[in-house]
C-alpha positions in Angstrom: -100.5 172.2 -36.8 -102.6 171.1 -40.1 -105.7 172.5 -40.4 -108.5 169.8 -41.0 -108.5 170.5 -44.3 -105.1 169.9 -44.5 -105.6 166.3 -43.2 -108.5 165.3 -45.2 -105.9 165.7 -48.2 -103.5 163.7 -46.0 -105.7 160.9 -45.6 -106.3 160.7 -49.0 -103.4 161.1 -50.5 -102.4 158.7 -48.2 -104.2 155.9 -48.6 -106.1 153.6 -51.1 -109.5 153.5 -52.8 -109.8 150.5 -51.3 -109.2 151.3 -47.7 -111.4 154.7 -47.2 -113.8 152.8 -48.4 -113.1 150.1 -45.5 -112.9 153.2 -42.9 -116.0 154.8 -44.0 -118.5 152.1 -44.0 -117.3 152.5 -40.3 -118.7 154.6 -39.5 -121.9 154.2 -42.1 -123.7 152.9 -38.8 -122.9 156.6 -36.8 -125.8 158.4 -40.2 -128.4 157.5 -38.5 -127.5 159.5 -34.8 -128.5 163.0 -34.8 -129.1 165.7 -37.4 -126.4 166.0 -40.0 -125.2 168.7 -41.1 -126.5 170.8 -42.8 -129.7 170.0 -40.9 -127.8 171.6 -38.3 -126.1 174.2 -39.9 -130.8 175.0 -41.0 -131.8 174.8 -36.8 -128.6 177.6 -36.5 -130.4 180.0 -38.9 -133.6 179.3 -37.7 -132.1 180.0 -33.2 -130.3 182.5 -34.3 -133.2 184.0 -36.4 -130.1 184.5 -40.2 -132.8 184.0 -43.4 -130.2 182.8 -46.4 
C-alpha cells in the first residue's frame, strides 16, 4: 500500500502537464467549498489551544 505522497509522485510522473492542468481545472469548482487547509489548521489550533 502506497502513501499519499507516493501516489502524488506517481501521478505527476505518469501524466503529462496538459492532463494535470485538465484534471486541476475539473476540480477548481471545489475551491469555493469549505475552509482551505491552512485555515483549517489554524482553526484546529484555536480549538485545541495550541499556540505558535
